[in-house]
Backbone bond lengths (Angstrom), bond angles and torsions (degrees), N, CA, C in turn:
res aa  C-N    CA-C-N  psi(-1)  N-CA   C-N-CA  omega(-1)  CA-C   N-CA-C  phi
1 X - - - 1.454 - - 1.535 110.74 -
2 X 1.336 114.96 -41.89 1.469 119.70 -179.76 1.529 110.28 -60.19
3 X 1.335 117.56 -44.84 1.463 121.45 179.58 1.524 111.36 -64.20
4 X 1.314 117.16 -35.78 1.459 121.52 178.43 1.521 110.42 -63.75
5 X 1.327 116.62 -45.73 1.469 121.40 -179.98 1.521 110.09 -65.16
6 X 1.317 117.65 -42.62 1.469 121.04 177.72 1.527 109.78 -61.87
7 X 1.318 117.44 -41.49 1.461 121.29 177.63 1.516 112.08 -61.28
8 X 1.336 116.58 -43.72 1.469 120.44 177.99 1.529 111.21 -63.32
9 X 1.317 116.89 -42.02 1.466 120.44 178.52 1.528 111.23 -62.87
10 X 1.324 117.03 -40.36 1.465 121.12 178.32 1.519 110.48 -64.81
11 X 1.324 116.08 -42.82 1.464 120.73 179.19 1.518 110.53 -62.68
12 X 1.321 117.04 -43.77 1.461 121.39 178.02 1.525 110.59 -61.73
13 X 1.331 116.54 -42.77 1.458 121.29 -179.84 1.524 111.18 -62.71
14 X 1.325 116.60 -44.33 1.466 120.21 178.68 1.516 111.08 -62.67
15 X 1.320 116.92 -41.32 1.457 121.11 179.70 1.524 110.66 -64.71
16 X 1.335 117.01 -43.69 1.463 121.34 179.24 1.525 110.54 -63.22
17 X 1.334 116.97 -42.88 1.463 120.22 179.08 1.517 110.60 -64.63
18 X 1.324 117.10 -39.73 1.464 120.73 178.68 1.516 111.70 -63.82
19 X 1.325 116.78 -40.96 1.460 120.72 178.11 1.520 110.68 -64.99
20 X 1.317 117.08 -40.51 1.467 121.13 178.49 1.524 110.63 -64.55
21 X 1.326 116.74 -41.93 1.467 120.41 178.42 1.526 110.57 -63.37
22 X 1.329 117.68 -40.43 1.469 121.01 177.35 1.519 111.18 -63.50
23 X 1.320 116.92 -40.60 1.466 121.13 179.37 1.535 110.74 -63.62
24 X 1.313 116.15 -42.31 1.463 120.74 178.63 1.523 110.49 -65.19
25 X 1.332 116.80 -44.47 1.459 120.83 -179.91 1.534 111.02 -62.47
26 X 1.322 117.07 -40.97 1.464 120.54 177.80 1.519 111.37 -63.13
27 X 1.333 116.61 -40.30 1.466 120.36 179.77 1.528 110.65 -64.67
28 X 1.329 116.87 -42.11 1.472 120.86 179.13 1.525 110.40 -64.70
29 X 1.325 117.60 -43.10 1.457 120.80 178.13 1.528 111.21 -61.60
30 X 1.328 116.32 -42.97 1.465 120.48 177.70 1.521 110.34 -61.03
31 X 1.315 117.05 -43.17 1.459 121.70 179.53 1.523 111.41 -58.63
32 X 1.334 117.23 -48.66 1.457 120.35 -177.52 1.523 112.03 -68.35
33 X 1.325 117.21 -40.77 1.473 120.06 178.80 1.522 110.83 -63.92
34 X 1.325 116.76 -45.56 1.462 120.62 -179.85 1.525 111.00 -64.50
35 X 1.324 117.17 -36.90 1.465 120.37 176.96 1.517 110.64 -64.37
36 X 1.320 117.79 -45.00 1.464 121.40 177.80 1.524 111.44 -59.99
37 X 1.342 116.27 -35.65 1.459 121.07 -178.50 1.532 112.22 -88.22
38 X 1.312 116.11 0.77 1.466 123.15 -177.98 1.525 111.84 55.14
39 X 1.332 115.31 38.69 1.464 121.90 176.71 1.524 107.42 -94.72
40 X 1.330 115.13 82.40 1.459 121.23 -170.41 1.522 112.96 -66.98
41 X 1.321 117.89 -25.56 1.458 120.06 177.56 1.535 109.88 -66.54
42 X 1.323 117.81 -43.53 1.467 121.43 177.38 1.523 110.15 -67.19
43 X 1.328 117.39 -40.86 1.474 120.55 177.73 1.528 109.80 -56.83
44 X 1.317 116.88 -46.86 1.465 120.63 -179.47 1.529 111.50 -62.36
45 X 1.333 117.22 -36.53 1.461 121.08 179.99 1.530 112.42 -68.78
46 X 1.316 117.89 -17.41 1.466 121.59 179.42 1.519 112.45 -74.49
47 X 1.316 117.00 -15.20 1.457 121.14 -176.91 1.518 111.23 -105.80
48 X 1.319 115.94 151.67 1.461 121.91 175.66 1.519 109.19 -74.01
49 X 1.326 117.16 146.50 1.467 119.01 178.68 1.524 112.40 -67.21
50 X 1.333 116.89 -28.92 1.467 121.18 179.03 1.521 108.84 -138.08
51 X 1.315 115.95 146.72 1.463 122.22 176.50 1.525 109.45 -134.89
52 X 1.310 115.89 160.52 1.461 121.57 176.08 1.532 107.73 -101.33
53 X 1.313 116.30 121.74 1.464 121.55 175.07 1.524 107.42 -98.47
54 X 1.307 115.88 121.77 1.465 119.93 -177.62 1.515 109.95 -129.00
55 X 1.309 114.89 96.32 1.461 121.74 175.08 1.521 110.01 -108.14
56 X 1.332 116.02 24.39 1.464 120.11 -173.50 1.521 112.95 -60.69
57 X 1.319 117.78 -33.15 1.464 118.95 179.93 1.532 111.27 -71.06
58 X 1.333 116.71 -21.26 1.452 120.34 -178.99 1.537 111.54 -96.91
59 X 1.361 116.11 -39.29 1.463 118.87 -173.82 1.521 113.79 -107.50
60 X 1.344 116.58 -18.59 1.460 119.42 -176.85 1.518 113.31 82.86
61 X 1.341 118.09 -4.77 1.455 121.77 178.39 1.528 109.23 -89.40
62 X 1.323 114.72 154.78 1.462 121.38 -178.96 1.537 110.76 -66.81
63 X 1.317 115.62 155.55 1.458 121.15 175.96 1.522 109.03 -63.31
64 X 1.349 115.69 154.70 1.450 119.69 179.04 1.528 109.74 -138.25
65 X 1.314 115.08 159.46 1.465 121.31 179.41 1.526 108.10 -96.23
66 X 1.332 115.58 139.14 1.469 120.80 179.84 1.524 109.38 -134.87
67 X 1.318 115.23 153.89 1.472 120.40 176.13 1.503 110.01 -99.09
């Protein structure tokens, strides 16, 4: 039973990772197509409004949020 549950969890994990990879690939394709078509509104929508910049391992300073 334990092996069965572990197998199901692994299968679920692989499926979730595959879906995430597909989502990322679709976003990248949309970005490049919109850039080629000079559709700047779609290009802007491909990016997050805020990101976390973390250079702490290089600079020793804490991560920060940027737009």
